[in-house]
Legacy VTK file of the C-alpha trace (Angstrom):
# vtk DataFile Version 3.0
C-alpha trace
ASCII
DATASET POLYDATA
POINTS 320 float
29.733 80.601 84.090
32.993 82.106 82.860
32.540 84.518 79.964
34.368 83.348 76.845
35.334 80.186 78.698
35.793 78.329 75.393
38.851 80.454 74.761
40.591 78.695 77.648
40.134 75.189 76.256
43.311 75.457 74.176
45.269 76.555 77.227
43.828 73.684 79.243
44.764 71.156 76.567
48.276 72.545 76.503
48.621 72.278 80.287
47.354 68.673 80.284
49.762 67.762 77.488
52.612 69.284 79.457
51.601 67.320 82.559
51.632 64.114 80.513
55.252 64.605 79.367
57.559 61.716 80.356
54.631 59.818 81.873
55.290 56.820 79.661
59.084 57.141 79.507
60.677 53.692 79.369
63.631 54.026 81.768
64.566 52.562 85.109
64.418 53.806 87.788
61.056 55.211 86.749
60.535 58.944 86.439
58.151 60.497 88.980
55.744 61.143 86.096
55.804 57.479 85.116
55.188 56.369 88.705
52.119 58.623 88.954
50.924 57.375 85.535
51.262 53.677 86.483
49.570 54.202 89.857
46.656 55.943 88.131
46.319 52.927 85.759
45.662 50.472 88.643
43.559 52.699 90.880
39.870 52.960 89.843
38.079 56.332 90.025
36.821 55.670 93.571
40.127 54.187 94.749
42.029 56.123 97.396
45.683 57.158 97.343
47.099 58.414 100.687
50.367 60.295 100.375
53.124 60.603 102.904
55.436 63.618 102.538
58.394 64.028 100.215
59.242 65.241 96.741
56.933 62.632 95.167
53.966 64.335 96.878
54.499 67.335 94.626
54.392 65.115 91.550
51.209 63.357 92.663
49.567 66.693 93.513
50.563 67.958 90.084
49.927 64.926 87.846
47.435 62.625 89.561
44.022 63.553 88.170
40.902 62.603 90.110
37.198 62.599 89.278
35.848 61.551 92.715
36.215 63.727 95.804
38.520 62.669 98.638
40.403 60.038 96.613
43.819 61.748 96.883
44.683 62.356 100.514
47.579 64.611 101.556
48.138 66.893 104.508
49.689 69.569 102.338
51.089 72.525 104.307
51.592 70.639 107.596
53.687 68.074 105.668
53.769 65.547 108.511
56.201 62.735 107.690
54.889 59.299 108.629
51.246 60.225 107.876
50.831 58.125 104.697
50.391 54.640 106.186
48.043 55.662 109.078
45.950 57.711 106.633
45.641 54.705 104.328
44.702 52.424 107.253
41.912 54.843 108.217
40.690 55.045 104.579
40.657 51.255 104.314
38.670 50.946 107.544
36.090 53.477 106.286
35.952 52.113 102.705
36.792 48.387 102.903
35.336 47.860 99.429
37.683 50.280 97.679
41.268 49.955 96.597
43.510 51.911 98.995
47.178 52.683 98.315
49.651 54.411 100.622
52.508 56.111 98.762
55.468 56.772 101.051
59.107 57.698 100.770
61.434 55.420 102.709
62.097 58.202 105.222
58.433 58.849 106.010
57.527 55.177 105.917
60.155 54.238 108.546
58.724 56.864 110.909
55.512 54.825 111.239
56.328 51.513 109.606
55.284 49.598 112.743
51.684 50.333 111.720
52.031 47.490 109.254
51.259 45.295 112.271
48.042 47.226 112.792
46.971 46.751 109.166
47.716 43.029 109.319
45.981 42.541 112.657
42.864 44.323 111.356
42.923 42.093 108.252
42.795 45.082 105.920
43.184 45.042 102.171
45.899 47.616 101.741
48.922 48.192 99.465
51.878 50.341 100.482
54.191 51.677 97.796
57.559 52.684 99.234
59.760 54.907 97.034
63.307 54.185 98.230
66.172 56.640 97.700
67.776 56.343 101.147
67.681 60.078 101.753
65.430 62.911 102.930
64.985 64.247 99.417
62.730 67.219 100.083
64.936 68.472 102.919
67.960 68.100 100.631
66.222 70.236 98.053
65.253 72.883 100.622
68.805 73.016 102.018
70.162 73.414 98.509
67.755 76.210 97.638
68.690 78.091 100.810
72.417 77.659 100.135
73.091 75.279 102.992
75.504 72.362 102.791
74.215 68.823 102.388
74.182 67.522 105.971
72.622 64.541 107.731
70.270 63.482 104.936
71.421 59.986 103.969
70.419 56.819 105.826
70.262 53.045 105.454
67.159 50.866 105.275
66.195 47.329 106.241
65.365 44.746 103.576
61.831 46.037 103.057
60.515 42.819 101.569
61.752 40.801 104.575
60.580 43.589 106.879
57.019 43.349 105.528
57.016 39.576 105.907
58.148 39.874 109.536
54.808 41.586 110.263
52.831 38.953 108.367
52.402 41.146 105.285
53.663 40.365 101.793
56.482 42.166 100.062
57.846 42.592 96.544
60.484 44.723 94.885
60.266 46.387 91.469
63.221 45.485 89.267
62.223 46.829 85.854
59.859 49.319 84.263
56.951 46.978 83.546
56.830 45.531 87.056
55.426 48.481 88.976
51.946 48.349 87.508
51.837 44.549 87.400
53.002 44.194 91.017
50.462 46.732 92.210
47.642 45.041 90.279
48.673 41.613 91.606
48.742 42.925 95.206
45.286 44.411 94.940
43.879 41.308 93.280
45.268 39.001 95.966
44.057 41.089 98.915
45.620 41.519 102.325
48.486 43.806 103.234
51.226 44.174 100.595
54.352 46.311 100.510
55.811 47.126 97.062
59.278 48.712 97.021
60.202 50.986 94.123
63.951 51.761 94.138
64.817 55.260 93.004
68.418 54.287 92.318
70.330 51.385 90.725
71.709 48.547 92.821
74.576 47.039 90.864
77.963 45.926 92.216
81.373 47.315 91.368
82.170 49.136 88.163
78.872 48.266 86.503
77.091 50.007 89.376
79.074 53.166 88.749
78.586 53.045 85.007
74.898 52.179 84.966
74.144 55.182 87.061
76.097 57.368 84.631
73.998 59.152 82.054
74.659 60.544 78.602
73.079 63.251 76.503
71.237 61.683 73.588
72.180 62.812 70.078
75.424 64.465 71.113
79.034 63.664 70.493
79.044 62.402 74.055
76.644 59.627 73.085
79.048 58.431 70.427
81.814 58.360 73.033
79.542 56.596 75.488
78.589 53.853 73.022
82.256 53.423 72.060
83.139 52.959 75.727
80.414 50.338 76.209
81.590 48.508 73.115
85.201 48.475 74.312
84.153 47.114 77.694
81.855 44.503 76.056
78.747 45.798 77.832
75.166 45.944 76.521
74.143 49.479 75.582
70.483 48.555 76.197
71.254 48.179 79.898
72.262 51.806 80.313
70.285 55.007 80.486
70.537 57.578 77.713
68.417 60.646 78.319
67.406 63.569 76.158
67.928 66.573 78.423
70.025 69.682 78.648
73.216 69.725 80.718
71.763 71.931 83.494
69.123 69.254 84.221
71.870 66.675 84.555
73.772 68.874 86.980
70.618 69.298 89.043
70.073 65.531 89.115
73.708 65.063 90.104
73.381 67.569 92.915
70.245 65.862 94.225
72.042 62.513 94.212
69.640 60.940 91.657
72.656 59.985 89.563
76.297 59.428 90.458
78.077 60.741 87.393
77.755 61.769 83.802
80.063 62.500 80.887
79.650 65.216 78.283
81.596 66.324 75.198
80.874 69.990 75.637
82.858 72.991 76.924
80.502 73.233 79.848
82.955 72.997 82.714
82.852 76.612 83.884
79.066 76.794 83.985
78.868 73.393 85.695
81.278 74.397 88.419
79.485 77.660 88.988
76.102 75.943 89.276
77.055 73.090 91.588
78.777 73.978 94.830
79.792 70.568 96.048
80.804 69.048 92.718
84.070 69.264 90.881
85.195 68.149 87.414
87.606 65.239 87.263
89.911 65.394 84.250
92.395 62.697 83.583
95.572 64.108 82.027
96.283 60.874 80.219
93.309 60.842 77.971
90.050 62.474 78.973
91.196 66.074 78.822
92.675 65.587 75.332
89.443 63.958 74.181
87.431 66.913 75.416
85.326 64.708 77.711
84.429 66.181 81.087
83.349 63.884 83.900
81.084 65.203 86.673
80.741 63.174 89.885
78.856 63.656 93.079
81.475 64.186 95.787
79.463 62.458 98.468
79.208 59.368 96.294
82.935 59.473 95.516
83.790 59.560 99.213
81.540 56.602 99.935
82.564 54.607 96.868
86.200 55.507 96.063
86.976 52.204 94.338
83.923 52.482 92.068
84.713 56.101 91.244
88.271 55.221 90.334
87.113 52.262 88.266
84.662 54.466 86.421
87.358 56.950 85.551
89.807 54.299 84.457
87.191 52.722 82.212
86.548 56.063 80.520
90.276 56.611 80.007
90.731 53.146 78.544
87.762 53.615 76.234
89.271 56.735 74.696
LINES 1 321
320 0 1 2 3 4 5 6 7 8 9 10 11 12 13 14 15 16 17 18 19 20 21 22 23 24 25 26 27 28 29 30 31 32 33 34 35 36 37 38 39 40 41 42 43 44 45 46 47 48 49 50 51 52 53 54 55 56 57 58 59 60 61 62 63 64 65 66 67 68 69 70 71 72 73 74 75 76 77 78 79 80 81 82 83 84 85 86 87 88 89 90 91 92 93 94 95 96 97 98 99 100 101 102 103 104 105 106 107 108 109 110 111 112 113 114 115 116 117 118 119 120 121 122 123 124 125 126 127 128 129 130 131 132 133 134 135 136 137 138 139 140 141 142 143 144 145 146 147 148 149 150 151 152 153 154 155 156 157 158 159 160 161 162 163 164 165 166 167 168 169 170 171 172 173 174 175 176 177 178 179 180 181 182 183 184 185 186 187 188 189 190 191 192 193 194 195 196 197 198 199 200 201 202 203 204 205 206 207 208 209 210 211 212 213 214 215 216 217 218 219 220 221 222 223 224 225 226 227 228 229 230 231 232 233 234 235 236 237 238 239 240 241 242 243 244 245 246 247 248 249 250 251 252 253 254 255 256 257 258 259 260 261 262 263 264 265 266 267 268 269 270 271 272 273 274 275 276 277 278 279 280 281 282 283 284 285 286 287 288 289 290 291 292 293 294 295 296 297 298 299 300 301 302 303 304 305 306 307 308 309 310 311 312 313 314 315 316 317 318 319
């Protein structure tokens, strides 16, 4: 028994409150905290979650609270990609009466995705949640931390819903915040092998794609500018993401590729350029510079989507 253990209760409550931050945030794509929260809501205490390896594993290890031993499976230091689905298959074979969920990134899932056939052939009750960002996110983070350039980390994917069906499984794709928990619950209730795809990026065509993945700082002059731009372009402000974070967090998200661009009404250019090696500030001499609005864009995204990037810039200029 820990002497004066009661003195730690306040610290524990503070830690738990911190872990719960953003776990019910109503934005799409969902935050990692919200994904963990929604998974916890549909998995009973004795249900089993088998993790593959990626950045999401850190969030599950941090935020997913368990009360029954061996209900959160991860290989931790070995970090073997492709382990999530086979681990879940083994758990389902051992505990056919429990809910079993494999949580995989698209990179890890595609390393062993053929095991869907095994799960279907064995007539298992198993749900696979694939978090799709079309990149090796953890490797990107490690390269960035070590000062290496972003190299060889992006890839394409099949249509996961059709891919699951080709094996005789069922597939569905999350399209809004409320659907993750409802799709998971429906999959478990129906039984059989289900694949649920959770996109970690927006899939919108043309200029709207570029703009919907652009973020604004809430409560700043930039938000006023942002809303004015949406009004001028006759777009619905409710369809776009406004977040309450500091500019360094936005730069970090930009560098990771979680967002394509963002605009800010602050003299933050020098710090931004110093913090992000492969990002530059685009300033349009006709209007944006005079308005004091600085546009940050991910260079890799610009190279892949030059027309969208140009359209985004032109829309900002016209809105001013």
